[in-house]
PLY file of the C-alpha trace (Angstrom):
ply
format ascii 1.0
element vertex 539
property float x
property float y
property float z
element edge 538
property int vertex1
property int vertex2
end_header
-42.99 -35.13 -31.28
-40.30 -36.17 -33.77
-42.98 -36.78 -36.36
-44.34 -33.27 -35.87
-40.86 -31.75 -36.08
-40.20 -33.66 -39.31
-43.51 -32.43 -40.69
-42.55 -28.87 -39.82
-39.17 -29.31 -41.49
-40.81 -30.62 -44.65
-43.19 -27.66 -44.71
-40.23 -25.27 -44.63
-39.09 -26.63 -47.98
-42.10 -25.10 -49.78
-40.90 -21.47 -49.49
-37.24 -22.53 -49.76
-37.89 -23.76 -53.31
-38.57 -20.16 -54.36
-35.04 -18.98 -53.60
-32.88 -20.74 -56.21
-34.59 -19.09 -59.19
-34.69 -15.68 -57.47
-31.01 -16.02 -56.62
-30.14 -16.88 -60.22
-32.08 -13.88 -61.56
-30.45 -11.42 -59.15
-27.00 -12.94 -59.59
-27.13 -12.85 -63.38
-28.59 -9.32 -63.37
-25.83 -8.05 -61.08
-23.22 -9.74 -63.26
-24.67 -8.02 -66.35
-24.23 -4.65 -64.64
-20.55 -5.32 -64.01
-18.24 -3.36 -66.39
-15.69 -6.19 -66.28
-18.16 -8.46 -68.10
-20.19 -6.10 -70.27
-17.87 -3.13 -70.86
-18.27 0.49 -69.87
-20.79 1.38 -72.59
-23.54 -1.09 -71.69
-23.19 -0.58 -67.93
-23.64 3.21 -67.91
-26.68 4.10 -65.75
-28.21 6.05 -68.66
-28.03 3.11 -71.12
-31.22 1.22 -71.96
-29.47 -2.11 -71.39
-28.47 -1.14 -67.85
-31.96 0.16 -67.07
-33.70 -2.99 -68.33
-31.33 -5.24 -66.38
-31.88 -3.12 -63.27
-35.64 -3.54 -63.59
-35.24 -7.31 -63.89
-32.93 -7.34 -60.87
-35.51 -5.52 -58.76
-38.07 -8.17 -59.64
-35.67 -10.85 -58.44
-35.30 -9.13 -55.08
-39.01 -9.65 -54.35
-38.33 -13.00 -52.67
-35.32 -11.91 -50.60
-36.87 -8.67 -49.36
-40.01 -10.40 -48.16
-38.65 -13.60 -46.65
-40.62 -13.42 -43.37
-43.86 -12.88 -45.27
-43.09 -15.70 -47.70
-42.26 -18.17 -44.93
-45.37 -17.18 -42.98
-47.67 -17.73 -45.95
-45.79 -20.74 -47.35
-45.71 -22.97 -44.28
-49.48 -23.66 -44.12
-49.21 -25.35 -47.52
-47.35 -28.10 -45.72
-48.80 -27.86 -42.21
-52.53 -27.37 -42.78
-54.56 -30.59 -42.74
-57.20 -29.22 -45.09
-58.24 -26.02 -46.91
-54.62 -25.03 -47.44
-55.42 -21.83 -49.32
-57.71 -20.57 -46.57
-55.06 -21.43 -44.00
-52.57 -19.27 -45.92
-55.05 -16.37 -45.91
-55.62 -16.71 -42.16
-51.86 -16.78 -41.49
-51.27 -13.73 -43.70
-53.83 -11.63 -41.85
-52.68 -12.84 -38.43
-48.99 -12.31 -39.22
-49.69 -8.73 -40.29
-51.84 -8.20 -37.17
-49.00 -9.48 -34.98
-46.57 -7.02 -36.57
-49.02 -4.13 -36.21
-49.42 -5.00 -32.53
-45.63 -5.05 -32.11
-45.38 -1.65 -33.81
-48.10 -0.13 -31.62
-46.82 -1.59 -28.34
-43.24 -0.67 -29.17
-44.21 2.88 -30.05
-46.33 3.38 -26.90
-44.33 1.30 -24.39
-40.88 1.29 -25.98
-39.16 2.39 -22.76
-40.64 -0.57 -20.86
-39.35 -3.04 -23.47
-36.08 -1.13 -23.91
-36.78 -0.81 -27.63
-36.56 2.51 -29.46
-39.02 2.50 -32.37
-37.88 6.00 -33.36
-34.73 4.44 -34.85
-34.51 3.71 -38.55
-34.96 0.01 -39.47
-31.41 -0.48 -40.74
-29.01 -3.38 -40.24
-28.04 -3.71 -36.60
-30.96 -1.65 -35.27
-33.04 -4.69 -34.31
-35.90 -3.27 -36.39
-37.16 -4.15 -39.87
-39.88 -3.24 -42.35
-42.34 -6.07 -43.02
-45.08 -5.31 -45.57
-44.65 -1.59 -44.79
-44.81 -2.10 -41.02
-41.92 -1.05 -38.78
-41.51 -3.98 -36.42
-38.93 -6.06 -34.59
-36.51 -7.87 -36.88
-37.48 -11.44 -36.03
-36.46 -12.65 -39.51
-37.93 -16.01 -40.56
-37.96 -17.22 -36.94
-40.91 -15.01 -36.02
-42.67 -15.90 -39.26
-42.30 -19.63 -38.59
-43.48 -19.22 -35.01
-46.63 -17.25 -35.89
-47.38 -19.41 -38.92
-47.20 -22.54 -36.79
-49.55 -21.12 -34.16
-52.16 -19.88 -36.64
-52.04 -23.08 -38.70
-52.66 -25.07 -35.52
-55.68 -22.83 -34.82
-56.85 -23.43 -38.39
-56.53 -27.21 -38.01
-58.47 -27.08 -34.74
-61.23 -24.55 -35.44
-61.73 -24.25 -39.21
-64.54 -26.86 -39.22
-66.11 -25.76 -35.95
-69.88 -25.31 -36.25
-71.24 -22.08 -34.75
-74.88 -21.24 -34.00
-76.85 -20.25 -37.08
-77.00 -16.56 -36.17
-73.18 -16.55 -35.96
-72.70 -18.48 -39.19
-71.01 -15.54 -40.90
-68.07 -15.99 -38.50
-67.44 -19.66 -39.33
-64.42 -21.07 -41.14
-61.55 -18.72 -41.89
-63.24 -15.81 -40.13
-63.40 -17.77 -36.87
-59.75 -18.79 -37.21
-58.75 -15.14 -37.71
-60.88 -14.04 -34.74
-59.24 -16.57 -32.41
-55.80 -15.69 -33.77
-56.46 -11.95 -33.38
-56.81 -12.22 -29.61
-53.87 -14.62 -29.39
-51.63 -12.22 -31.34
-51.90 -9.66 -28.51
-49.96 -11.72 -25.92
-47.69 -13.02 -28.70
-46.72 -9.46 -29.63
-46.16 -8.52 -25.99
-43.99 -11.60 -25.37
-42.06 -10.94 -28.57
-41.20 -7.40 -27.46
-40.26 -8.71 -24.02
-38.11 -11.65 -25.16
-36.83 -11.06 -28.68
-34.27 -8.32 -27.84
-32.66 -10.87 -25.49
-32.76 -13.48 -28.28
-30.99 -11.00 -30.55
-28.20 -10.73 -27.99
-27.97 -14.55 -27.92
-27.80 -14.65 -31.72
-24.95 -12.17 -31.66
-23.16 -14.41 -29.15
-23.75 -17.40 -31.43
-22.31 -15.45 -34.36
-19.24 -14.63 -32.31
-18.80 -18.25 -31.22
-19.19 -19.74 -34.70
-16.93 -17.14 -36.25
-14.31 -17.89 -33.61
-14.70 -21.65 -34.03
-13.40 -21.37 -37.60
-13.03 -24.64 -39.47
-14.33 -26.66 -36.50
-17.63 -24.77 -36.58
-17.88 -25.31 -40.33
-17.17 -29.03 -39.86
-19.87 -29.46 -37.19
-22.43 -27.50 -39.20
-21.82 -29.47 -42.41
-21.83 -32.83 -40.62
-25.18 -32.09 -38.96
-26.67 -30.85 -42.24
-25.76 -34.16 -43.95
-26.34 -36.70 -41.19
-29.85 -35.41 -40.44
-31.12 -35.81 -44.01
-32.72 -39.24 -43.36
-34.71 -37.74 -40.47
-35.76 -34.64 -42.41
-34.42 -32.39 -39.63
-31.60 -30.95 -41.76
-33.91 -28.05 -42.70
-33.58 -26.81 -39.13
-29.79 -26.80 -39.47
-29.31 -24.82 -42.67
-32.48 -22.68 -42.48
-31.34 -20.28 -39.72
-27.93 -19.96 -41.39
-28.88 -19.56 -45.05
-32.18 -17.67 -44.64
-32.05 -16.50 -41.03
-29.86 -14.49 -38.70
-27.69 -17.26 -37.23
-24.37 -15.88 -38.55
-25.30 -12.88 -40.75
-28.25 -10.57 -40.25
-30.88 -11.39 -42.85
-29.32 -14.73 -43.82
-26.27 -15.83 -45.77
-27.89 -16.10 -49.19
-29.49 -12.63 -49.29
-26.28 -11.12 -47.88
-24.11 -12.83 -50.51
-26.39 -11.83 -53.38
-26.63 -8.27 -52.10
-22.82 -7.94 -52.04
-22.15 -10.02 -55.16
-20.95 -7.07 -57.24
-18.79 -5.72 -54.44
-17.11 -9.10 -53.84
-16.66 -9.66 -57.57
-14.84 -6.35 -58.07
-12.67 -6.64 -54.97
-9.20 -8.17 -55.10
-9.20 -8.99 -51.39
-9.49 -12.71 -50.48
-13.10 -13.88 -50.39
-12.61 -15.32 -46.90
-11.71 -11.84 -45.69
-14.71 -10.30 -47.48
-17.19 -13.00 -46.42
-15.83 -14.84 -43.35
-19.22 -16.42 -42.59
-19.22 -18.07 -46.03
-18.00 -21.38 -44.64
-21.54 -22.04 -43.45
-22.98 -21.96 -46.97
-20.76 -24.55 -48.63
-22.62 -27.77 -47.87
-23.41 -28.12 -51.58
-19.82 -29.18 -52.28
-20.63 -32.71 -51.14
-23.42 -32.78 -53.73
-21.17 -31.74 -56.61
-17.98 -33.58 -55.64
-19.20 -36.37 -53.36
-21.96 -37.76 -55.56
-19.66 -38.77 -58.45
-17.32 -40.63 -56.08
-20.17 -42.60 -54.55
-21.65 -43.40 -57.97
-18.30 -44.55 -59.37
-17.77 -46.83 -56.36
-21.16 -48.46 -56.86
-20.54 -48.80 -60.59
-17.07 -50.40 -60.34
-18.13 -52.83 -57.60
-21.03 -54.08 -59.72
-20.57 -57.27 -61.74
-19.11 -56.43 -65.19
-22.13 -57.83 -67.00
-24.43 -55.57 -64.95
-22.57 -52.28 -65.23
-24.51 -50.95 -68.22
-27.78 -51.35 -66.34
-26.26 -49.94 -63.15
-25.09 -46.88 -65.07
-28.67 -46.31 -66.21
-29.68 -46.19 -62.55
-26.79 -44.03 -61.32
-26.32 -41.43 -64.05
-29.71 -39.65 -63.60
-29.38 -39.70 -59.80
-25.82 -38.35 -59.94
-26.66 -35.61 -62.43
-29.61 -34.57 -60.26
-27.23 -34.16 -57.31
-24.56 -32.29 -59.30
-26.78 -29.98 -61.33
-29.59 -29.04 -58.93
-28.31 -30.22 -55.54
-30.98 -32.86 -54.83
-29.03 -35.80 -53.41
-31.70 -38.05 -51.98
-32.20 -40.28 -55.06
-28.51 -41.24 -54.86
-28.03 -41.17 -51.10
-31.02 -43.36 -50.40
-29.65 -45.89 -52.86
-27.02 -46.86 -50.30
-28.67 -45.60 -47.12
-31.12 -48.50 -46.94
-28.51 -51.08 -47.88
-25.81 -49.98 -45.42
-26.70 -47.07 -43.10
-23.12 -46.83 -41.82
-22.10 -45.72 -45.33
-24.22 -42.62 -44.82
-22.26 -41.82 -41.66
-19.01 -42.13 -43.63
-20.56 -39.96 -46.35
-21.42 -37.26 -43.80
-17.95 -37.37 -42.23
-16.30 -36.97 -45.64
-18.63 -34.09 -46.55
-17.84 -32.23 -43.33
-14.11 -32.82 -43.67
-13.99 -31.67 -47.30
-15.87 -28.46 -46.50
-13.64 -27.70 -43.51
-10.52 -28.26 -45.63
-11.87 -25.92 -48.32
-12.63 -23.29 -45.70
-9.11 -23.53 -44.25
-7.78 -23.12 -47.81
-9.69 -19.83 -48.17
-12.72 -21.04 -50.12
-16.05 -19.42 -49.20
-19.18 -18.47 -51.09
-22.78 -19.48 -51.67
-22.45 -23.19 -52.44
-25.57 -24.70 -50.90
-27.16 -26.05 -54.09
-25.91 -27.49 -57.35
-24.02 -26.35 -60.41
-26.94 -24.74 -62.22
-28.65 -22.90 -59.39
-25.70 -21.70 -57.28
-22.17 -22.77 -58.26
-22.15 -21.17 -61.72
-24.49 -18.12 -61.56
-23.75 -17.03 -57.97
-20.09 -17.96 -57.62
-17.83 -19.16 -60.37
-18.97 -16.90 -63.23
-19.17 -13.54 -61.37
-16.07 -14.26 -59.23
-13.77 -15.60 -61.94
-11.95 -12.35 -62.80
-10.59 -11.58 -59.35
-11.00 -14.85 -57.46
-10.09 -17.59 -59.93
-7.44 -18.90 -57.55
-10.04 -19.78 -54.90
-12.10 -21.57 -57.55
-9.18 -23.70 -58.74
-8.35 -24.53 -55.11
-11.97 -25.52 -54.53
-12.07 -27.71 -57.65
-8.72 -29.30 -56.77
-9.80 -30.15 -53.22
-13.20 -31.28 -54.47
-11.81 -33.67 -57.07
-9.33 -35.03 -54.53
-12.22 -35.84 -52.23
-14.14 -37.35 -55.16
-11.28 -39.85 -55.40
-11.36 -40.37 -51.61
-15.11 -41.04 -51.74
-14.54 -43.56 -54.51
-11.69 -45.38 -52.73
-13.40 -45.46 -49.32
-16.82 -46.54 -50.62
-15.33 -49.14 -52.97
-13.23 -50.61 -50.15
-16.16 -50.77 -47.74
-18.53 -52.28 -50.31
-16.01 -55.01 -51.13
-14.87 -55.62 -47.53
-18.39 -56.05 -46.14
-19.82 -57.49 -49.37
-22.60 -54.92 -49.43
-25.41 -55.63 -51.89
-25.28 -52.37 -53.79
-26.91 -52.35 -57.26
-25.47 -54.93 -59.65
-23.49 -56.86 -57.01
-23.83 -60.48 -58.11
-27.18 -61.73 -56.83
-28.36 -58.30 -55.65
-30.96 -56.42 -57.64
-29.62 -54.33 -60.51
-32.57 -51.99 -60.31
-33.20 -51.57 -56.65
-36.89 -50.97 -56.90
-37.98 -52.91 -59.96
-41.58 -54.05 -59.88
-40.88 -56.79 -62.41
-38.16 -58.30 -60.22
-40.41 -58.05 -57.17
-43.27 -59.89 -58.80
-41.02 -62.45 -60.51
-39.48 -63.37 -57.17
-42.98 -64.29 -55.96
-43.99 -66.19 -59.05
-46.44 -63.54 -60.22
-46.97 -62.52 -63.81
-45.53 -59.13 -64.57
-47.56 -56.18 -65.73
-46.76 -52.67 -66.75
-45.93 -50.49 -63.78
-48.21 -47.48 -63.33
-45.99 -44.60 -64.37
-48.59 -41.82 -64.20
-48.78 -39.55 -61.21
-52.34 -40.66 -60.50
-51.28 -44.31 -60.67
-48.47 -43.74 -58.16
-50.77 -41.83 -55.82
-53.47 -44.51 -55.95
-50.95 -47.28 -55.32
-49.31 -45.47 -52.41
-52.70 -44.65 -50.90
-53.70 -48.32 -50.86
-50.30 -49.39 -49.54
-50.71 -46.90 -46.69
-53.93 -48.56 -45.59
-56.40 -46.29 -47.35
-57.54 -42.73 -46.73
-59.03 -43.58 -43.35
-55.57 -44.60 -42.08
-53.97 -41.24 -42.91
-53.99 -38.36 -40.43
-51.91 -35.91 -42.46
-49.85 -35.72 -45.66
-46.85 -33.49 -46.22
-43.82 -33.46 -48.49
-40.32 -32.04 -48.85
-38.11 -32.07 -51.95
-38.36 -35.79 -52.69
-40.37 -37.45 -49.91
-43.97 -37.90 -48.88
-44.21 -37.42 -45.10
-47.31 -39.08 -43.70
-48.72 -39.44 -40.20
-50.81 -42.60 -39.87
-53.53 -43.80 -37.56
-52.01 -47.29 -37.40
-48.72 -48.06 -39.12
-49.45 -51.80 -38.81
-52.07 -51.40 -41.56
-49.43 -50.38 -44.10
-47.87 -52.78 -46.58
-44.22 -53.85 -46.57
-41.41 -51.71 -47.91
-41.13 -54.04 -50.92
-44.66 -53.12 -51.96
-43.83 -49.41 -51.92
-40.66 -50.05 -53.92
-42.61 -52.16 -56.39
-45.00 -49.26 -56.87
-42.11 -46.96 -57.74
-40.78 -45.58 -54.43
-37.03 -45.31 -53.91
-37.32 -46.30 -50.27
-39.32 -46.01 -47.05
-38.49 -44.62 -43.59
-40.69 -45.60 -40.63
-40.74 -44.16 -37.13
-43.67 -44.69 -34.79
-46.85 -43.83 -36.66
-44.95 -41.66 -39.14
-43.75 -42.89 -42.51
-41.69 -41.25 -45.26
-41.99 -42.53 -48.83
-39.09 -41.43 -51.03
-40.73 -40.62 -54.36
-38.47 -38.25 -56.28
-38.65 -34.70 -57.58
-42.27 -35.17 -58.70
-43.42 -35.66 -55.10
-45.57 -32.44 -54.98
-47.71 -33.74 -57.85
-48.02 -37.17 -56.20
-49.10 -35.52 -52.96
-51.73 -33.39 -54.72
-53.17 -36.46 -56.47
-53.19 -38.43 -53.22
-55.06 -35.68 -51.41
-57.59 -35.56 -54.24
-58.07 -39.33 -54.00
-58.51 -39.08 -50.23
-61.40 -36.68 -50.78
-63.01 -38.95 -53.40
-62.15 -42.54 -52.44
-61.77 -45.18 -55.13
-65.08 -46.97 -55.81
-63.70 -50.48 -55.49
-61.98 -51.74 -52.39
-58.53 -53.27 -52.99
-58.34 -56.96 -52.23
-54.61 -57.59 -52.18
-51.62 -55.43 -52.88
-50.67 -57.83 -55.66
-53.67 -56.42 -57.51
-52.80 -52.87 -56.49
-49.37 -52.99 -58.08
-50.37 -54.93 -61.17
0 1
1 2
2 3
3 4
4 5
5 6
6 7
7 8
8 9
9 10
10 11
11 12
12 13
13 14
14 15
15 16
16 17
17 18
18 19
19 20
20 21
21 22
22 23
23 24
24 25
25 26
26 27
27 28
28 29
29 30
30 31
31 32
32 33
33 34
34 35
35 36
36 37
37 38
38 39
39 40
40 41
41 42
42 43
43 44
44 45
45 46
46 47
47 48
48 49
49 50
50 51
51 52
52 53
53 54
54 55
55 56
56 57
57 58
58 59
59 60
60 61
61 62
62 63
63 64
64 65
65 66
66 67
67 68
68 69
69 70
70 71
71 72
72 73
73 74
74 75
75 76
76 77
77 78
78 79
79 80
80 81
81 82
82 83
83 84
84 85
85 86
86 87
87 88
88 89
89 90
90 91
91 92
92 93
93 94
94 95
95 96
96 97
97 98
98 99
99 100
100 101
101 102
102 103
103 104
104 105
105 106
106 107
107 108
108 109
109 110
110 111
111 112
112 113
113 114
114 115
115 116
116 117
117 118
118 119
119 120
120 121
121 122
122 123
123 124
124 125
125 126
126 127
127 128
128 129
129 130
130 131
131 132
132 133
133 134
134 135
135 136
136 137
137 138
138 139
139 140
140 141
141 142
142 143
143 144
144 145
145 146
146 147
147 148
148 149
149 150
150 151
151 152
152 153
153 154
154 155
155 156
156 157
157 158
158 159
159 160
160 161
161 162
162 163
163 164
164 165
165 166
166 167
167 168
168 169
169 170
170 171
171 172
172 173
173 174
174 175
175 176
176 177
177 178
178 179
179 180
180 181
181 182
182 183
183 184
184 185
185 186
186 187
187 188
188 189
189 190
190 191
191 192
192 193
193 194
194 195
195 196
196 197
197 198
198 199
199 200
200 201
201 202
202 203
203 204
204 205
205 206
206 207
207 208
208 209
209 210
210 211
211 212
212 213
213 214
214 215
215 216
216 217
217 218
218 219
219 220
220 221
221 222
222 223
223 224
224 225
225 226
226 227
227 228
228 229
229 230
230 231
231 232
232 233
233 234
234 235
235 236
236 237
237 238
238 239
239 240
240 241
241 242
242 243
243 244
244 245
245 246
246 247
247 248
248 249
249 250
250 251
251 252
252 253
253 254
254 255
255 256
256 257
257 258
258 259
259 260
260 261
261 262
262 263
263 264
264 265
265 266
266 267
267 268
268 269
269 270
270 271
271 272
272 273
273 274
274 275
275 276
276 277
277 278
278 279
279 280
280 281
281 282
282 283
283 284
284 285
285 286
286 287
287 288
288 289
289 290
290 291
291 292
292 293
293 294
294 295
295 296
296 297
297 298
298 299
299 300
300 301
301 302
302 303
303 304
304 305
305 306
306 307
307 308
308 309
309 310
310 311
311 312
312 313
313 314
314 315
315 316
316 317
317 318
318 319
319 320
320 321
321 322
322 323
323 324
324 325
325 326
326 327
327 328
328 329
329 330
330 331
331 332
332 333
333 334
334 335
335 336
336 337
337 338
338 339
339 340
340 341
341 342
342 343
343 344
344 345
345 346
346 347
347 348
348 349
349 350
350 351
351 352
352 353
353 354
354 355
355 356
356 357
357 358
358 359
359 360
360 361
361 362
362 363
363 364
364 365
365 366
366 367
367 368
368 369
369 370
370 371
371 372
372 373
373 374
374 375
375 376
376 377
377 378
378 379
379 380
380 381
381 382
382 383
383 384
384 385
385 386
386 387
387 388
388 389
389 390
390 391
391 392
392 393
393 394
394 395
395 396
396 397
397 398
398 399
399 400
400 401
401 402
402 403
403 404
404 405
405 406
406 407
407 408
408 409
409 410
410 411
411 412
412 413
413 414
414 415
415 416
416 417
417 418
418 419
419 420
420 421
421 422
422 423
423 424
424 425
425 426
426 427
427 428
428 429
429 430
430 431
431 432
432 433
433 434
434 435
435 436
436 437
437 438
438 439
439 440
440 441
441 442
442 443
443 444
444 445
445 446
446 447
447 448
448 449
449 450
450 451
451 452
452 453
453 454
454 455
455 456
456 457
457 458
458 459
459 460
460 461
461 462
462 463
463 464
464 465
465 466
466 467
467 468
468 469
469 470
470 471
471 472
472 473
473 474
474 475
475 476
476 477
477 478
478 479
479 480
480 481
481 482
482 483
483 484
484 485
485 486
486 487
487 488
488 489
489 490
490 491
491 492
492 493
493 494
494 495
495 496
496 497
497 498
498 499
499 500
500 501
501 502
502 503
503 504
504 505
505 506
506 507
507 508
508 509
509 510
510 511
511 512
512 513
513 514
514 515
515 516
516 517
517 518
518 519
519 520
520 521
521 522
522 523
523 524
524 525
525 526
526 527
527 528
528 529
529 530
530 531
531 532
532 533
533 534
534 535
535 536
536 537
537 538
């Protein structure tokens, strides 16, 4: 069950990756329409500059205004076992069918369900427009639910052989047919249950808002501590993109009101009180440097140049784009308790910032959220909050450094460059040298990585399903005993391995989607020669 939940969480990352660019486009466009930045002349509605920027802004809204549709169509890319494109088509048709059924049932039997479909689909009405259909506002939750059901139908029935005279209904058509009849009870149950869920969500919003800094602390701690399991997507998803604290999700709400908040002189915490639940990116920007400095200064002096070569790219990745796994997994596998300390510090820093009046959209890194969606547009009227945030952040950077350095020295943890420990954690040359093997050039191409990982996993016949998130391959195996050791994966170029039952996660890096695509291609056309030993596979 945990493996399936992790797989679902990884699939959610596919549509999530579309939001940073869309957020940057909308944020920059709104900023360019602000008279404080561009002057009165350029921001007049009748100026060509204003009109062009407005057109660009509308294009950026495409992602935010169609989030349920995007999540519905995007999830099969990670959940479908085969024919991913056809699975997306089946989900699209079925998701629209489900919404049409909800519209029809709500219009005809609205009194029974206590839903008034004559109301306008505005905020607070419980209704929404999805692909031109007036339906219940189930946000991304309904999309995820329907997408999961239809993808499961696709995995079960896509290859089913029908009699020859029914051959026209095979494949995607058969999946859609089965889903069509299943969407009827799904629509009925949605109308029956979702209004009650909406009441529960409102209660959750009230509770979290009332919990203040404690609620922010718990949320941030869970978002960090669950990263090794891959379940952190289920923590931030309903908050950032769903209705957990703000209808429509925190990120769309913030972007929509960016101009209003920028021009207001009221405190941001008063304007956006739910903004404490979108600040988990502060640990990426301020925590990563502290961790990296601790590892660097505890390394042997003669090794520090090489250690810096390992840490600088990983730290910059965390700071600039908010991807922390390359750095966090550097110490997670050496000393897991350090990751607990890391999560506690992240939660505490965010709670302190929130108590000091700092809120905003700080879920990513400097380039995709801190600068375009916060610091640049808010500087004129909210510079004080920014300086407070930076001051608290740098203070916690020092705390991270002191705490991690003390723990590494006290427990003599073998972080990179520590005396006899490996300077490059996952060096193939060191791995082979330690076994008396001659070294060879490591396969750096995507196809080489995919082929090596495939053999280390026990071959295509040992793989049930392949998925990925931002940096990890997530694989369900037939028999995990047929896989090679973690050292083999690291020698091939992985940053680490997580095993649980018959599920395995291989931490690859930001190029993991390309590695997954190559691996799936190799699984369809197996290598002609059988591998003899993994020494040959990594050489």
